[in-house]
Backbone as JSON, one array per atom type, in Angstrom:
{
  "sequence": "MEFIVPVILILIVLFILVKNIRIVQQAKAYVIEFLGAYKTTWNVGLHIKIPFVERVAKIVSLKEQVADFPPQPVITKDNVTMQIDTVVYFQITDPKLYTYGIEQPMVAIENLSATTLRNIIGDLELDQCLTSRDIINSKMRTILDEATDPWGIKVNRVELKNILPPKEIQNAMEKQMKAERERREAILRAEGEKRAAILEAEGEKESAILRADAKKQQQILEAEGEAEAILKVQHATAEGIKLINEANPAEAVVRLKALEAFAAAANGRATKIIIPSEIQGLAGVAAGLLETLKVPESQDKQ",
  "N": [[46.22, -32.79, 71.03], [43.94, -31.37, 71.49], [43.22, -30.24, 69.07], [42.65, -32.35, 67.44], [40.15, -33.56, 67.77], [38.21, -31.58, 66.85], [39.01, -31.47, 64.16], [38.44, -34.03, 63.28], [35.68, -34.03, 63.61], [34.99, -32.08, 61.75], [35.78, -33.33, 59.38], [34.03, -35.48, 59.4], [31.59, -34.19, 59.05], [31.96, -33.0, 56.55], [32.18, -35.33, 55.03], [29.64, -36.42, 55.37], [28.11, -34.41, 54.12], [29.1, -34.55, 51.47], [28.28, -37.12, 50.82], [25.58, -36.72, 50.66], [25.1, -35.16, 48.51], [23.53, -34.88, 45.43], [23.41, -35.47, 41.96], [21.21, -35.05, 39.48], [20.56, -36.69, 36.53], [19.98, -36.14, 32.95], [16.68, -36.84, 31.72], [15.94, -38.19, 34.0], [14.4, -38.62, 37.23], [14.12, -37.9, 40.69], [12.45, -39.15, 43.45], [11.71, -37.75, 46.48], [11.57, -38.31, 49.96], [10.51, -37.08, 53.13], [11.11, -37.83, 56.29], [9.71, -40.21, 55.86], [7.47, -39.45, 54.37], [6.15, -38.21, 51.28], [8.01, -35.62, 49.82], [9.18, -33.99, 47.67], [10.03, -33.77, 44.14], [12.96, -34.28, 42.48], [14.45, -32.8, 39.69], [16.52, -32.43, 36.71], [19.83, -31.55, 37.61], [21.87, -30.16, 40.32], [21.57, -31.29, 43.63], [21.04, -31.21, 47.23], [20.67, -33.41, 49.79], [19.0, -33.57, 52.89], [20.64, -34.87, 55.62], [19.79, -37.96, 57.23], [17.06, -37.36, 57.62], [15.86, -37.04, 55.17], [15.32, -38.97, 52.23], [16.05, -40.75, 49.16], [13.4, -41.94, 47.6], [12.7, -43.18, 45.18], [14.16, -43.68, 42.0], [13.36, -42.53, 38.93], [12.96, -43.24, 35.48], [12.46, -41.12, 32.76], [12.33, -41.64, 30.11], [10.96, -43.01, 27.03], [9.62, -46.22, 27.27], [9.68, -49.78, 26.63], [7.56, -52.52, 26.75], [7.49, -55.86, 26.35], [5.26, -58.29, 26.12], [4.56, -61.76, 26.81], [2.96, -64.27, 24.62], [-0.62, -64.37, 24.69], [-3.45, -66.43, 25.32], [-6.38, -66.08, 23.47], [-9.88, -65.9, 22.65], [-11.86, -65.84, 19.81], [-14.86, -64.31, 18.41], [-16.1, -66.26, 16.86], [-15.33, -68.56, 18.14], [-12.59, -69.37, 17.95], [-9.44, -70.2, 19.06], [-6.63, -68.27, 19.68], [-3.16, -67.3, 19.78], [-1.76, -64.41, 20.95], [0.69, -61.96, 21.12], [1.7, -58.93, 22.66], [3.08, -55.61, 22.34], [3.92, -52.9, 24.29], [4.34, -49.46, 24.3], [5.36, -47.05, 26.47], [5.45, -44.19, 28.74], [6.69, -42.55, 31.61], [5.06, -40.02, 33.16], [4.46, -38.72, 35.52], [6.34, -38.88, 38.21], [5.73, -39.08, 40.98], [3.08, -40.19, 41.14], [3.62, -42.56, 39.81], [5.32, -43.74, 41.68], [3.8, -43.97, 44.04], [1.28, -44.67, 43.2], [0.58, -47.32, 42.39], [1.38, -50.69, 43.17], [4.02, -52.56, 41.81], [3.91, -51.69, 38.92], [4.49, -52.59, 36.28], [3.67, -55.25, 36.19], [0.99, -54.81, 36.56], [0.35, -53.41, 34.2], [0.81, -55.42, 32.31], [-1.14, -57.38, 32.99], [-3.42, -55.84, 32.63], [-3.29, -55.25, 29.89], [-3.57, -57.84, 28.81], [-6.17, -58.5, 29.64], [-7.66, -56.48, 28.38], [-7.12, -57.07, 25.7], [-8.36, -59.6, 25.41], [-11.03, -58.86, 25.76], [-11.47, -57.19, 23.51], [-10.85, -58.86, 21.28], [-12.74, -60.81, 21.69], [-15.06, -59.76, 20.66], [-14.76, -59.85, 17.96], [-14.56, -61.61, 14.81], [-12.53, -64.28, 13.36], [-11.47, -63.55, 10.8], [-11.75, -60.78, 10.91], [-10.01, -60.18, 12.99], [-7.56, -60.77, 11.82], [-7.37, -58.9, 9.84], [-7.71, -56.41, 10.93], [-5.75, -55.09, 12.46], [-4.79, -52.5, 12.98], [-7.05, -51.21, 14.0], [-7.52, -52.69, 16.34], [-5.12, -52.15, 17.7], [-5.39, -49.38, 18.12], [-7.7, -49.23, 19.74], [-6.83, -50.64, 22.03], [-4.7, -49.02, 22.89], [-6.06, -46.67, 23.6], [-7.7, -47.56, 25.72], [-5.81, -48.61, 27.57], [-4.24, -46.33, 28.06], [-6.04, -44.63, 29.32], [-6.59, -46.16, 31.61], [-4.11, -46.33, 32.89], [-3.5, -43.75, 33.55], [-3.98, -42.73, 36.23], [-1.74, -43.8, 37.4], [0.41, -42.33, 36.7], [1.4, -42.86, 34.18], [1.79, -42.78, 30.7], [0.47, -44.22, 27.87], [1.82, -44.65, 24.81], [1.84, -46.15, 22.38], [0.43, -49.23, 21.16], [1.14, -52.4, 20.0], [0.21, -55.24, 18.13], [2.13, -57.95, 18.11], [2.43, -60.65, 17.13], [0.04, -62.8, 15.65], [-1.26, -65.82, 16.14], [-3.06, -68.25, 14.82], [-4.84, -71.46, 15.25], [-3.15, -74.57, 14.26], [-4.35, -76.05, 12.13], [-5.9, -74.09, 10.94], [-3.92, -72.34, 10.14], [-2.67, -73.93, 8.16], [-4.78, -74.1, 6.31], [-4.98, -71.41, 5.61], [-2.47, -70.99, 4.46], [-2.71, -72.64, 2.2], [-4.76, -71.29, 0.89], [-3.5, -68.84, 0.4], [-1.46, -69.71, -1.27], [-2.97, -70.61, -3.48], [-4.05, -68.16, -4.23], [-1.72, -66.77, -4.95], [-0.94, -68.33, -7.17], [-3.12, -67.84, -8.82], [-2.84, -65.07, -9.29], [-0.37, -65.14, -10.56], [-1.04, -66.56, -12.89], [-2.79, -64.71, -14.04], [-1.05, -62.53, -14.48], [0.72, -63.75, -16.26], [-1.01, -64.28, -18.43], [-1.73, -61.65, -19.09], [0.79, -60.74, -19.87], [1.27, -62.34, -22.15], [-0.83, -61.46, -23.75], [-0.12, -58.78, -24.07], [2.28, -59.12, -25.46], [1.29, -60.27, -27.82], [-0.23, -58.14, -28.79], [1.78, -56.23, -29.22], [3.23, -57.56, -31.2], [1.31, -57.67, -33.26], [0.99, -54.94, -33.72], [3.56, -54.39, -34.62], [3.62, -55.86, -37.02], [1.61, -54.5, -38.39], [2.72, -51.91, -38.65], [4.92, -52.6, -40.19], [3.63, -53.48, -42.54], [2.45, -51.08, -43.29], [4.72, -49.55, -43.81], [5.8, -51.01, -45.95], [3.73, -50.63, -47.84], [3.86, -47.86, -48.12], [6.42, -47.64, -49.23], [6.05, -49.0, -51.68], [4.15, -47.33, -52.79], [5.62, -44.94, -53.04], [7.5, -45.84, -54.9], [5.87, -46.36, -57.12], [4.98, -43.78, -57.57], [7.38, -42.51, -58.22], [8.04, -43.94, -60.55], [5.86, -43.25, -62.2], [6.28, -40.5, -62.32], [8.74, -40.56, -63.71], [7.99, -41.7, -66.18], [6.17, -39.78, -67.04], [7.89, -37.61, -67.25], [9.55, -38.59, -69.33], [7.71, -38.79, -71.44], [7.07, -36.12, -71.64], [9.52, -35.08, -72.44], [9.78, -36.36, -74.95], [7.6, -35.26, -76.29], [8.37, -32.62, -76.17], [10.69, -32.72, -77.72], [9.57, -33.47, -80.16], [7.99, -31.27, -80.67], [10.0, -29.36, -80.92], [11.25, -30.35, -83.21], [9.25, -30.02, -85.1], [9.08, -27.32, -85.03], [11.59, -26.56, -85.99], [11.42, -27.59, -88.56], [9.36, -26.06, -89.61], [10.57, -23.59, -89.49], [12.6, -24.04, -91.33], [11.21, -24.17, -93.75], [10.56, -26.28, -95.77], [10.63, -27.72, -99.13], [7.87, -28.95, -101.06], [8.41, -31.36, -102.29], [10.45, -32.42, -100.77], [9.15, -32.87, -98.35], [7.36, -34.83, -99.14], [9.15, -36.79, -99.82], [10.28, -37.44, -97.34], [8.05, -38.48, -96.12], [7.8, -40.76, -97.68], [10.08, -42.14, -96.87], [9.45, -42.66, -94.23], [7.3, -44.36, -94.64], [8.62, -46.47, -95.84], [10.22, -47.36, -93.78], [8.27, -48.27, -92.04], [7.3, -50.36, -93.56], [9.28, -52.24, -93.41], [8.77, -53.73, -91.17], [7.09, -56.45, -89.45], [4.57, -56.71, -90.42], [1.93, -58.19, -92.26], [0.13, -57.14, -93.99], [-0.18, -54.06, -95.63], [-1.66, -50.98, -95.83], [-1.71, -48.66, -98.23], [-1.73, -45.24, -98.34], [-3.39, -42.9, -100.5], [-1.96, -40.6, -100.99], [0.65, -41.44, -100.55], [0.91, -43.26, -102.62], [0.85, -41.59, -104.86], [3.16, -40.18, -104.34], [5.01, -42.2, -104.63], [4.87, -42.6, -107.4], [6.01, -40.21, -108.29], [8.58, -40.52, -107.3], [9.41, -42.7, -108.83], [9.45, -41.57, -111.35], [11.53, -39.75, -111.07], [13.66, -41.49, -110.75], [13.74, -42.64, -113.33], [14.48, -40.45, -114.81], [17.02, -40.02, -113.92], [18.25, -42.28, -114.9], [18.47, -41.88, -117.63], [20.63, -40.19, -118.38], [22.74, -41.92, -117.77], [22.46, -44.01, -119.7], [22.97, -42.64, -122.02], [25.57, -41.93, -121.67], [26.84, -44.38, -121.95], [26.54, -44.9, -124.55]],
  "CA": [[44.98, -33.54, 71.2], [42.81, -30.46, 71.47], [42.86, -29.93, 67.66], [42.33, -33.56, 66.69], [38.7, -33.8, 67.81], [37.5, -30.71, 65.89], [39.33, -31.84, 62.78], [37.69, -35.24, 62.97], [34.28, -33.64, 63.46], [34.85, -31.37, 60.46], [35.88, -34.33, 58.32], [32.79, -36.27, 59.39], [30.55, -33.32, 58.48], [32.22, -32.92, 55.11], [31.87, -36.64, 54.43], [28.18, -36.55, 55.32], [27.64, -33.49, 53.09], [29.44, -35.1, 50.15], [27.43, -38.29, 50.57], [24.19, -36.3, 50.44], [25.01, -34.37, 47.28], [23.0, -35.69, 44.32], [23.32, -34.85, 40.62], [20.16, -35.71, 38.69], [20.9, -36.69, 35.1], [18.91, -35.87, 31.99], [15.66, -37.88, 31.59], [15.79, -38.88, 35.28], [13.7, -37.88, 38.29], [14.29, -38.5, 42.02], [11.33, -38.93, 44.36], [12.32, -37.52, 47.8], [10.7, -38.41, 51.14], [10.98, -36.45, 54.36], [10.6, -38.61, 57.42], [8.8, -41.24, 55.36], [6.39, -38.87, 53.57], [6.6, -37.57, 50.04], [8.33, -34.2, 49.97], [9.35, -33.3, 46.39], [10.64, -34.52, 43.04], [14.12, -33.58, 41.92], [14.68, -32.93, 38.25], [17.92, -32.35, 36.3], [20.63, -30.55, 38.29], [22.57, -30.49, 41.57], [20.68, -31.22, 44.79], [21.63, -31.66, 48.5], [19.69, -34.08, 50.64], [19.23, -33.38, 54.33], [21.0, -36.18, 56.17], [19.04, -38.68, 58.24], [15.61, -37.09, 57.61], [15.41, -37.16, 53.79], [15.88, -40.1, 51.48], [15.59, -40.91, 47.76], [12.47, -43.07, 47.62], [12.72, -43.89, 43.89], [14.75, -43.02, 40.83], [12.43, -42.83, 37.84], [13.39, -42.88, 34.13], [11.42, -40.42, 32.01], [12.4, -42.03, 28.7], [9.92, -43.95, 26.57], [10.01, -47.59, 27.56], [8.99, -50.81, 25.86], [7.22, -53.73, 27.49], [7.14, -56.93, 25.42], [4.59, -59.31, 26.93], [4.48, -63.06, 26.13], [1.66, -64.53, 23.98], [-1.78, -64.61, 25.54], [-4.52, -67.12, 24.61], [-7.63, -65.33, 23.34], [-10.9, -66.62, 21.89], [-12.61, -64.93, 18.94], [-16.32, -64.42, 18.46], [-16.48, -67.53, 16.24], [-14.77, -69.65, 18.95], [-11.26, -69.79, 17.5], [-8.44, -69.82, 20.06], [-5.4, -67.79, 19.08], [-2.1, -66.8, 20.65], [-1.4, -63.06, 20.53], [1.59, -61.25, 22.02], [1.6, -57.49, 22.47], [4.19, -54.74, 22.72], [3.38, -51.64, 24.78], [5.29, -48.36, 24.42], [4.81, -46.14, 27.47], [6.36, -43.19, 29.29], [6.28, -42.07, 32.93], [4.87, -38.56, 33.12], [4.36, -38.22, 36.89], [7.1, -39.8, 39.08], [5.06, -39.29, 42.27], [2.01, -41.16, 40.95], [4.24, -43.84, 39.45], [5.92, -44.33, 42.87], [2.83, -44.24, 45.09], [-0.04, -44.97, 42.66], [0.3, -48.75, 42.3], [2.5, -51.59, 43.43], [4.43, -53.32, 40.63], [3.15, -51.15, 37.77], [4.69, -53.37, 35.05], [2.77, -56.41, 36.28], [-0.36, -54.28, 36.37], [0.17, -53.12, 32.77], [0.72, -56.69, 31.59], [-2.46, -57.98, 33.23], [-4.43, -54.99, 32.02], [-3.24, -55.44, 28.43], [-4.14, -59.15, 28.5], [-7.63, -58.42, 29.82], [-8.21, -55.63, 27.32], [-7.01, -57.81, 24.44], [-9.41, -60.62, 25.39], [-12.33, -58.23, 25.55], [-11.6, -56.69, 22.13], [-10.87, -59.99, 20.36], [-13.98, -61.56, 21.89], [-16.13, -59.15, 19.86], [-14.38, -59.92, 16.55], [-14.34, -62.93, 14.23], [-11.14, -64.54, 13.0], [-11.07, -62.74, 9.64], [-11.62, -59.38, 11.35], [-8.79, -60.08, 13.8], [-6.39, -60.82, 10.95], [-7.34, -57.76, 8.91], [-8.03, -55.16, 11.64], [-4.73, -54.86, 13.47], [-4.72, -51.07, 13.34], [-8.2, -50.88, 14.85], [-7.27, -53.31, 17.65], [-4.05, -51.38, 18.35], [-5.92, -48.08, 18.55], [-8.6, -49.45, 20.88], [-6.04, -51.03, 23.2], [-3.95, -47.85, 23.36], [-6.99, -45.75, 24.27], [-8.14, -48.14, 27.0], [-4.67, -48.68, 28.49], [-3.82, -44.97, 28.44], [-7.0, -44.12, 30.3], [-6.48, -46.93, 32.85], [-2.82, -46.09, 33.56], [-3.32, -42.34, 33.85], [-3.8, -42.5, 37.68], [-0.43, -44.32, 37.83], [1.45, -41.46, 36.17], [1.95, -43.51, 32.99], [1.12, -42.47, 29.43], [0.68, -45.25, 26.86], [1.95, -44.0, 23.5], [1.44, -47.06, 21.29], [0.28, -50.67, 21.43], [1.27, -53.15, 18.74], [0.07, -56.7, 18.15], [3.36, -58.43, 17.5], [2.13, -61.87, 16.37], [-1.28, -63.42, 15.79], [-1.03, -67.21, 15.76], [-4.26, -69.1, 14.89], [-4.53, -72.9, 15.36], [-2.34, -75.13, 13.18], [-5.16, -76.4, 10.96], [-6.29, -72.85, 10.27], [-2.71, -71.85, 9.45], [-2.51, -74.72, 6.93], [-5.8, -73.68, 5.35], [-4.61, -70.07, 5.15], [-1.34, -71.12, 3.55], [-3.22, -73.16, 0.92], [-5.49, -70.21, 0.23], [-2.52, -67.87, -0.09], [-0.8, -70.32, -2.42], [-3.9, -70.55, -4.61], [-4.14, -66.76, -4.64], [-0.49, -66.44, -5.68], [-1.0, -68.98, -8.48], [-4.1, -67.12, -9.65], [-2.22, -63.82, -9.74], [0.67, -65.47, -11.53], [-1.7, -66.88, -14.16], [-3.3, -63.45, -14.6], [0.09, -61.77, -14.99], [1.23, -64.42, -17.45], [-1.96, -64.03, -19.52], [-1.58, -60.25, -19.5], [2.04, -60.63, -20.61], [1.09, -62.92, -23.48], [-1.7, -60.55, -24.52], [0.66, -57.59, -24.43], [3.22, -59.51, -26.51], [0.54, -60.42, -29.07], [-0.58, -56.79, -29.26], [2.99, -55.6, -29.75], [3.56, -58.22, -32.46], [0.35, -57.21, -34.27], [1.33, -53.56, -34.05], [4.77, -54.42, -35.44], [3.24, -56.29, -38.38], [0.85, -53.41, -39.01], [3.67, -50.87, -39.03], [5.71, -53.11, -41.3], [2.79, -53.43, -43.74], [2.3, -49.66, -43.68], [5.98, -49.13, -44.41], [5.89, -51.61, -47.28], [2.79, -49.95, -48.73], [4.41, -46.53, -48.41], [7.55, -47.8, -50.15], [5.51, -49.32, -53.0], [3.5, -46.12, -53.29], [6.67, -44.03, -53.47], [8.08, -46.39, -56.13], [4.94, -46.11, -58.23], [4.98, -42.33, -57.86], [8.61, -42.18, -58.93], [7.94, -44.48, -61.92], [4.92, -42.42, -62.96], [6.94, -39.23, -62.61], [9.73, -40.81, -64.77], [7.3, -41.87, -67.47], [5.62, -38.48, -67.45], [9.01, -36.79, -67.7], [10.0, -39.09, -70.64], [6.73, -38.37, -72.44], [7.2, -34.68, -71.81], [10.71, -34.82, -73.23], [9.5, -36.75, -76.34], [6.72, -34.25, -76.87], [9.16, -31.41, -76.34], [11.56, -32.94, -78.89], [8.73, -33.44, -81.37], [7.62, -29.87, -80.91], [11.19, -28.67, -81.4], [11.46, -30.76, -84.61], [8.27, -29.36, -85.97], [9.43, -25.9, -85.08], [12.73, -26.42, -86.9], [10.95, -27.84, -89.93], [8.61, -24.88, -90.04], [11.52, -22.5, -89.71], [13.38, -24.34, -92.55], [10.3, -23.99, -94.89], [11.0, -27.26, -96.78], [9.84, -27.83, -100.35], [6.86, -30.01, -101.01], [9.04, -32.62, -102.7], [11.21, -32.93, -99.61], [8.18, -33.39, -97.38], [6.84, -36.11, -99.62], [10.24, -37.78, -99.75], [10.37, -37.85, -95.93], [6.92, -39.35, -95.87], [8.11, -42.04, -98.3], [11.06, -42.81, -96.01], [8.73, -43.17, -93.06], [6.53, -45.52, -95.07], [9.56, -47.59, -96.08], [10.61, -47.88, -92.45], [7.13, -49.04, -91.53], [7.15, -51.58, -94.35], [10.31, -53.21, -92.99], [8.3, -54.46, -89.99], [6.59, -57.8, -89.66], [3.16, -56.68, -90.81], [1.65, -58.94, -93.5], [-0.67, -56.28, -94.85], [0.08, -52.62, -95.46], [-2.59, -50.15, -96.6], [-0.95, -47.51, -98.69], [-2.61, -44.09, -98.6], [-3.33, -42.38, -101.86], [-0.89, -39.62, -101.06], [1.92, -42.17, -100.67], [0.96, -43.83, -103.97], [1.27, -40.52, -105.75], [4.56, -39.88, -104.05], [5.8, -43.28, -105.23], [4.98, -42.32, -108.84], [6.98, -39.13, -108.44], [9.92, -41.08, -107.06], [9.76, -43.52, -109.98], [9.8, -40.65, -112.43], [12.85, -39.21, -110.78], [14.65, -42.54, -111.04], [13.86, -42.78, -114.78], [15.21, -39.27, -115.28], [18.43, -40.23, -113.58], [18.79, -43.37, -115.72], [18.67, -41.44, -119.02], [22.01, -39.77, -118.62], [23.65, -43.07, -117.7], [22.4, -44.73, -120.95], [23.6, -41.81, -123.02], [27.02, -41.98, -121.45], [27.32, -45.67, -122.42], [26.59, -44.86, -126.01]],
  "C": [[43.76, -32.63, 71.1], [42.33, -30.17, 70.04], [42.4, -31.17, 66.89], [40.82, -33.78, 66.64], [37.94, -32.86, 66.87], [37.76, -31.08, 64.43], [38.55, -33.07, 62.36], [36.23, -34.91, 62.77], [34.04, -32.94, 62.12], [34.9, -32.36, 59.29], [34.6, -35.16, 58.23], [31.66, -35.47, 58.75], [30.73, -33.21, 56.98], [31.87, -34.23, 54.42], [30.36, -36.82, 54.28], [27.6, -35.64, 54.23], [27.9, -34.04, 51.68], [28.55, -36.29, 49.82], [26.0, -37.9, 50.28], [24.03, -35.35, 49.26], [24.56, -35.29, 46.15], [22.98, -34.84, 43.04], [22.32, -35.66, 39.8], [20.48, -35.57, 37.21], [19.68, -36.39, 34.24], [18.0, -37.09, 31.87], [15.56, -38.76, 32.83], [15.01, -37.99, 36.23], [13.86, -38.65, 39.6], [13.07, -38.13, 42.87], [11.91, -38.88, 45.79], [11.24, -37.59, 48.89], [11.36, -37.71, 52.33], [10.29, -37.14, 55.54], [9.5, -39.58, 56.99], [7.65, -40.73, 54.52], [6.97, -38.2, 52.33], [6.83, -36.09, 50.27], [8.38, -33.49, 48.61], [9.93, -34.26, 45.37], [11.78, -33.69, 42.48], [14.22, -33.85, 40.42], [16.17, -32.72, 37.96], [18.63, -31.24, 37.07], [21.27, -31.08, 39.56], [21.63, -30.27, 42.76], [21.43, -31.75, 46.02], [20.51, -32.2, 49.39], [20.04, -33.85, 52.11], [19.53, -34.74, 54.96], [20.01, -36.66, 57.23], [17.52, -38.45, 58.19], [15.02, -37.18, 56.19], [16.07, -38.38, 53.13], [15.31, -40.12, 50.07], [14.71, -42.15, 47.73], [12.53, -43.87, 46.32], [13.38, -43.03, 42.84], [13.96, -43.47, 39.61], [13.05, -42.38, 36.51], [12.22, -42.26, 33.38], [11.44, -40.74, 30.51], [11.21, -42.92, 28.34], [10.45, -45.36, 26.74], [9.15, -48.57, 26.77], [8.78, -52.03, 26.75], [6.72, -54.77, 26.49], [6.57, -58.09, 26.23], [4.49, -60.62, 26.15], [3.1, -63.29, 25.53], [0.58, -64.87, 25.0], [-2.83, -65.37, 24.74], [-5.8, -66.3, 24.62], [-8.58, -66.11, 22.45], [-11.71, -65.6, 21.1], [-14.11, -65.16, 19.09], [-16.82, -65.72, 17.86], [-15.73, -68.71, 16.87], [-13.47, -70.23, 18.37], [-10.25, -69.28, 18.52], [-7.14, -69.45, 19.36], [-4.42, -67.37, 20.17], [-1.66, -65.44, 20.12], [-0.46, -62.47, 21.58], [1.61, -59.77, 21.65], [2.88, -56.79, 22.92], [3.6, -53.38, 23.08], [4.52, -50.64, 24.92], [4.68, -47.32, 25.36], [5.9, -45.22, 28.0], [5.8, -42.71, 30.62], [6.23, -40.55, 32.89], [4.79, -37.94, 34.51], [5.1, -39.18, 37.82], [6.41, -40.06, 40.41], [3.96, -40.33, 42.15], [2.57, -42.54, 40.6], [4.81, -44.54, 40.69], [4.86, -44.78, 43.88], [1.47, -44.7, 44.55], [-0.38, -46.45, 42.68], [1.57, -49.52, 42.61], [2.76, -52.43, 42.18], [3.65, -52.88, 39.38], [3.32, -51.98, 36.49], [3.81, -54.61, 35.03], [1.33, -55.97, 36.04], [-0.63, -53.99, 34.89], [0.02, -54.41, 31.97], [-0.65, -57.33, 31.75], [-3.57, -57.16, 32.58], [-4.46, -55.16, 30.5], [-3.83, -56.79, 28.03], [-5.66, -59.13, 28.6], [-8.28, -57.6, 28.7], [-8.2, -56.35, 25.98], [-8.09, -58.87, 24.33], [-10.78, -60.01, 25.14], [-12.52, -57.77, 24.11], [-11.7, -57.84, 21.15], [-12.16, -60.78, 20.49], [-15.15, -61.01, 21.1], [-15.86, -59.23, 18.36], [-14.27, -61.37, 16.11], [-12.9, -63.05, 13.75], [-10.67, -63.65, 11.85], [-10.88, -61.27, 10.03], [-10.36, -59.18, 12.18], [-7.55, -60.01, 12.92], [-6.26, -59.58, 10.07], [-7.55, -56.41, 9.6], [-7.02, -54.88, 12.74], [-4.7, -53.4, 13.93], [-5.86, -50.67, 14.27], [-8.0, -51.45, 16.25], [-6.2, -52.53, 18.4], [-4.58, -50.06, 18.91], [-6.84, -48.22, 19.76], [-7.82, -49.78, 22.15], [-5.27, -49.83, 23.75], [-4.85, -46.91, 24.14], [-7.37, -46.28, 25.65], [-7.0, -48.18, 28.01], [-4.23, -47.3, 28.95], [-4.75, -44.38, 29.49], [-6.85, -44.85, 31.64], [-5.19, -46.63, 33.6], [-2.59, -44.63, 33.89], [-3.2, -42.07, 35.36], [-2.45, -43.02, 38.2], [0.72, -43.43, 37.33], [2.12, -42.01, 34.92], [1.12, -43.1, 31.78], [1.48, -43.55, 28.42], [0.68, -44.59, 25.49], [1.46, -44.87, 22.36], [1.28, -48.47, 21.84], [0.3, -51.38, 20.09], [1.03, -54.64, 19.0], [1.26, -57.28, 17.4], [3.11, -59.64, 16.61], [0.72, -62.32, 16.68], [-1.16, -64.84, 15.26], [-2.32, -68.0, 15.92], [-3.87, -70.57, 15.05], [-3.83, -73.44, 14.1], [-3.16, -75.43, 11.94], [-5.61, -75.16, 10.21], [-5.1, -72.24, 9.54], [-2.49, -72.6, 8.15], [-3.52, -74.3, 5.87], [-5.47, -72.3, 4.78], [-3.44, -70.13, 4.18], [-1.78, -71.65, 2.19], [-3.97, -72.07, 0.16], [-4.53, -69.16, -0.35], [-1.79, -68.42, -1.3], [-1.68, -70.26, -3.66], [-4.02, -69.12, -5.13], [-2.9, -66.33, -5.41], [-0.49, -67.07, -7.07], [-1.99, -68.28, -9.39], [-3.52, -65.81, -10.17], [-1.14, -64.07, -10.77], [0.08, -65.79, -12.89], [-2.22, -65.61, -14.84], [-2.16, -62.63, -15.21], [0.66, -62.41, -16.25], [0.32, -64.19, -18.65], [-1.86, -62.59, -20.02], [-0.29, -60.04, -20.28], [1.92, -61.18, -22.02], [0.21, -62.03, -24.35], [-0.94, -59.33, -24.97], [1.65, -57.91, -25.55], [2.51, -59.67, -27.85], [0.17, -59.06, -29.66], [0.63, -56.1, -29.88], [3.38, -56.22, -31.09], [2.63, -57.76, -33.57], [0.65, -55.77, -34.7], [2.58, -53.49, -34.91], [4.47, -54.83, -36.87], [2.48, -55.19, -39.11], [1.78, -52.3, -39.48], [4.52, -51.31, -40.21], [4.92, -53.06, -42.6], [2.62, -51.99, -44.23], [3.56, -49.16, -44.36], [6.15, -49.71, -45.8], [4.96, -50.92, -48.27], [3.3, -48.56, -49.11], [5.56, -46.62, -49.4], [7.06, -48.09, -51.57], [4.86, -48.09, -53.63], [4.54, -45.13, -53.8], [7.31, -44.5, -54.77], [7.18, -46.11, -57.33], [4.91, -44.62, -58.6], [6.22, -41.94, -58.65], [8.56, -42.69, -60.36], [7.01, -43.62, -62.77], [5.55, -41.07, -63.31], [7.99, -39.39, -63.71], [9.09, -40.94, -66.13], [6.74, -40.53, -67.96], [6.73, -37.56, -67.96], [9.5, -37.22, -69.08], [9.04, -38.65, -71.74], [6.85, -36.87, -72.72], [8.41, -34.34, -72.68], [10.48, -35.18, -74.7], [8.64, -35.7, -77.02], [7.47, -32.95, -77.12], [10.07, -31.52, -77.56], [10.76, -32.87, -80.18], [8.35, -32.01, -81.72], [8.8, -29.09, -81.44], [11.46, -29.02, -82.87], [10.52, -30.08, -85.56], [8.6, -27.89, -86.12], [10.58, -25.67, -86.06], [12.31, -26.61, -88.35], [10.22, -26.62, -90.47], [9.54, -23.7, -90.32], [12.32, -22.73, -91.0], [12.55, -24.13, -93.82], [10.68, -24.95, -96.02], [10.07, -27.27, -98.0], [8.89, -28.98, -100.24], [7.45, -31.34, -101.39], [9.81, -33.24, -101.55], [10.26, -33.54, -98.6], [7.66, -34.73, -97.84], [7.9, -37.19, -99.57], [10.4, -38.29, -98.32], [9.22, -38.77, -95.58], [7.14, -40.71, -96.46], [9.11, -42.82, -97.47], [10.39, -43.38, -94.76], [7.91, -44.38, -93.43], [7.42, -46.71, -95.31], [9.99, -48.2, -94.75], [9.48, -48.69, -91.85], [6.97, -50.34, -92.26], [8.17, -52.63, -93.97], [9.89, -54.02, -91.77], [7.75, -55.81, -90.39], [5.14, -57.83, -90.1], [2.98, -57.39, -92.14], [0.84, -58.12, -94.48], [-0.33, -54.84, -94.56], [-0.88, -51.88, -96.38], [-1.87, -48.88, -96.94], [-1.92, -46.37, -98.97], [-2.4, -43.57, -100.03], [-2.22, -41.35, -102.0], [0.45, -40.3, -101.26], [2.04, -42.77, -102.05], [1.41, -42.76, -104.98], [2.72, -40.17, -105.58], [5.46, -40.94, -104.64], [5.95, -43.06, -106.73], [5.99, -41.23, -109.11], [8.38, -39.65, -108.3], [10.35, -41.93, -108.23], [10.16, -42.65, -111.17], [11.17, -40.07, -112.25], [13.93, -40.23, -111.1], [14.84, -42.69, -112.55], [14.66, -41.62, -115.36], [16.69, -39.43, -115.03], [19.06, -41.3, -114.45], [19.12, -42.89, -117.13], [20.09, -40.98, -119.25], [22.97, -40.95, -118.63], [23.65, -43.84, -119.03], [23.06, -43.95, -122.07], [25.11, -41.85, -122.87], [27.59, -43.27, -121.99], [27.42, -45.65, -123.93], [27.8, -44.06, -126.41]]
}
């Protein structure tokens, strides 16, 4: 019995120690109070809490968090009521301020974002609200970040998720967008037809150029053929004259060749032939030759 009481006391002490051992995980922070007052903030690692006098007042996440708030009715400068819902990305940078700075910080951020949004939209007209999202986001982030700084909260980004104007304005916008799409489609179609016409004209132009080049090449080849033929005829004529000169023909032979040329010309279809005096003389010579040849034949008959 004497050993049972100490063993029980030791077990109770060990149990209390084990129950007061805390392991703080990554991206977490523990706010510790000592006798009801803030004492310290535990970060990542192993910690031992003093039993009965210390307690974990709050476990805070240091990760970036997202708060998606429902749509809020806002009125523009030109008296158009819209529904806008916002998304706020924030991060707790000071666990102590977050724990003791404000009660229900998420409710405070929601109300603050709604108030800020109404103030910004109230200075803008409908068209500016629809086309200036980045400016509105930047203004809201700056204002919210400054307002939540005493709460240990840093606002990283603010996004306008949806902007919903009244139904009649939505219908008018849809009609305008439809007309704009039809106008762009007509412009694209006209540009396509123009481009096709230009390509067709360019094709016809190239075809005409090719045809002209082909005809030009044909004419050049024909002219070159004719020139070559004429050159060959002239070359042959020159060769004939050269051979004749080298042969040194008798005058009677030359005149006889001239008579043969005249006879060939006379065989044509000409109705009139003018005989040069030289040819007439040559004809007399030829007739004399024929008479000379006939004399022996008559003598042979006798």
